[in-house]
C-alpha positions in Angstrom: 169.9 -7.9 -73.1 173.1 -9.7 -72.6 171.3 -12.5 -70.8 168.9 -12.9 -73.8 171.8 -13.1 -76.2 173.5 -15.7 -74.1 170.3 -17.7 -73.9 169.8 -17.5 -77.6 173.4 -18.6 -78.3 172.9 -21.5 -75.8 169.7 -22.6 -77.6 171.4 -22.3 -81.0 174.4 -24.4 -79.7 172.0 -27.0 -78.3 170.1 -27.2 -81.6 173.3 -27.6 -83.6 174.5 -30.4 -81.3 171.3 -32.4 -81.5 171.6 -35.1 -84.1 168.9 -35.8 -86.6 167.5 -39.3 -86.8 169.0 -39.6 -90.3 172.5 -38.7 -89.0 172.1 -41.3 -86.2 171.1 -43.9 -88.8 174.2 -43.0 -90.8 176.4 -43.3 -87.8 174.9 -46.8 -87.2 175.8 -47.7 -90.8 172.1 -48.0 -91.7 170.7 -46.8 -95.1 167.0 -46.8 -95.3 165.7 -48.9 -98.2 163.2 -48.1 -100.9 159.9 -49.7 -99.8 157.5 -51.2 -102.2 153.8 -50.3 -101.8 151.7 -52.8 -99.8 150.5 -55.8 -101.7 147.1 -56.1 -100.0 143.9 -54.1 -99.8 145.3 -51.6 -97.3 147.6 -48.7 -97.1 151.0 -48.5 -95.4 149.9 -45.8 -93.0 147.0 -43.5 -92.0 147.4 -40.2 -90.4 144.7 -38.9 -88.0 145.6 -35.5 -86.6 149.2 -35.7 -85.3 149.1 -39.5 -84.9 150.3 -41.9 -87.6 149.3 -45.5 -87.6 151.6 -47.8 -89.6 150.4 -51.1 -91.0 152.3 -54.2 -90.1 155.6 -54.8 -91.9 158.1 -57.5 -91.8 161.9 -58.1 -92.1 162.3 -57.5 -95.9 165.9 -57.7 -96.9 167.6 -55.7 -99.7 167.3 -58.7 -102.0 163.5 -58.6 -101.8 163.2 -61.6 -99.6 161.9 -61.8 -96.1 163.7 -63.3 -93.1 161.5 -66.4 -92.7 160.9 -69.2 -90.2 159.8 -69.8 -86.7 161.9 -68.4 -83.9 162.7 -71.2 -81.6 162.8 -73.7 -84.4 164.6 -72.6 -87.6 165.7 -69.3 -86.1 167.4 -68.4 -82.8 166.3 -65.6 -80.5 169.3 -63.6 -81.8 168.1 -64.2 -85.4 164.7 -63.0 -84.4 166.2 -59.9 -82.7 168.0 -59.1 -86.0 164.7 -59.6 -88.0 162.9 -57.3 -85.6 165.6 -54.7 -86.0 165.3 -54.9 -89.8 161.6 -54.6 -89.5 162.1 -51.3 -87.6 164.4 -50.0 -90.4 161.7 -50.8 -92.9 159.1 -49.0 -90.9 161.3 -45.9 -90.6 161.8 -46.1 -94.4 158.0 -45.8 -94.8 158.0 -42.7 -92.6 160.9 -41.1 -94.3 159.3 -41.7 -97.7 156.0 -40.3 -96.6 157.2 -37.2 -94.7 160.6 -36.5 -96.3 162.4 -36.4 -93.0 162.4 -38.3 -89.7 162.9 -35.0 -87.9 159.1 -34.5 -88.1 158.6 -37.4 -85.7 157.9 -36.1 -82.2 157.9 -39.6 -80.5 157.2 -43.2 -80.9 154.0 -44.0 -79.1 153.2 -47.7 -79.4 154.6 -50.8 -81.1 152.7 -54.1 -81.6 155.1 -56.9 -82.4 154.2 -60.4 -83.7 156.8 -63.1 -83.6 156.4 -66.3 -85.7 157.3 -68.8 -83.0 157.7 -72.5 -82.3 155.5 -74.1 -79.7 156.6 -73.3 -76.1 158.8 -70.4 -77.3 158.6 -67.7 -74.6 161.2 -65.0 -75.6 159.0 -62.8 -77.7 160.0 -59.7 -75.7 163.7 -60.4 -76.3 163.1 -60.7 -80.0 161.1 -57.5 -80.2 163.8 -55.7 -78.3 165.6 -55.6 -81.7 162.8 -53.3 -82.9 162.7 -51.2 -79.8 166.4 -50.9 -79.3 166.8 -49.4 -82.8 164.1 -46.8 -82.2 165.8 -45.8 -78.9 169.2 -45.6 -80.7 167.8 -43.4 -83.4 165.3 -41.2 -81.4 166.7 -41.3 -77.9 164.1 -40.8 -75.2 161.5 -40.0 -77.9 162.0 -43.5 -79.2 160.9 -45.1 -75.9 157.4 -46.5 -76.4 154.7 -48.8 -75.1 154.9 -52.2 -76.6 153.1 -55.5 -77.0 155.0 -58.6 -78.0 153.1 -61.8 -78.8 154.0 -65.2 -80.3 151.8 -66.3 -83.3 151.5 -69.6 -85.1 152.2 -68.1 -88.5 152.7 -64.8 -90.3 152.2 -63.8 -94.0 154.8 -65.4 -96.3 156.3 -67.2 -93.2 157.9 -63.9 -92.0 159.8 -64.3 -88.7 158.4 -61.0 -87.3 155.8 -58.4 -88.1 155.3 -55.1 -86.3 153.0 -52.1 -86.5 153.5 -48.7 -84.9 151.8 -45.6 -83.7 153.8 -42.4 -84.1 153.2 -38.8 -82.9 154.2 -36.1 -85.4 155.4 -32.6 -84.5 
């Protein structure tokens, strides 16, 4: 009986010390924005069983404007990294709005990243690390995911980055 009580106390202590994704965002100084509904003939996300498929989103700033331009031309790789990070924040805001809590996310499964690039630009993966690094900071090992990073000629509204995700829910 004593062993069971000790085990229960250990599990309780572990659960109390585990930080929620929202607390990690707060520690990073990140406040999730209110996200406008999609403007096109599609929805922001579709849930099939315990998988959630998020439509592509870009780096929409608080002022309602996107970070725009071609990485490798008007924007540096570091600018692109920051745009990808903001894109991840916007995707998390969609999930928080839909499910009420990011604690319901079991893991990030897959990210497809599209980078608006100049000709001959080859650092798409470094740009999309901005998206991936944030997910790992917020979710730890459950934030590690499969990813594709590609350069594209253009994106809607000349956005610097667009990304879509697949999430597994608890």
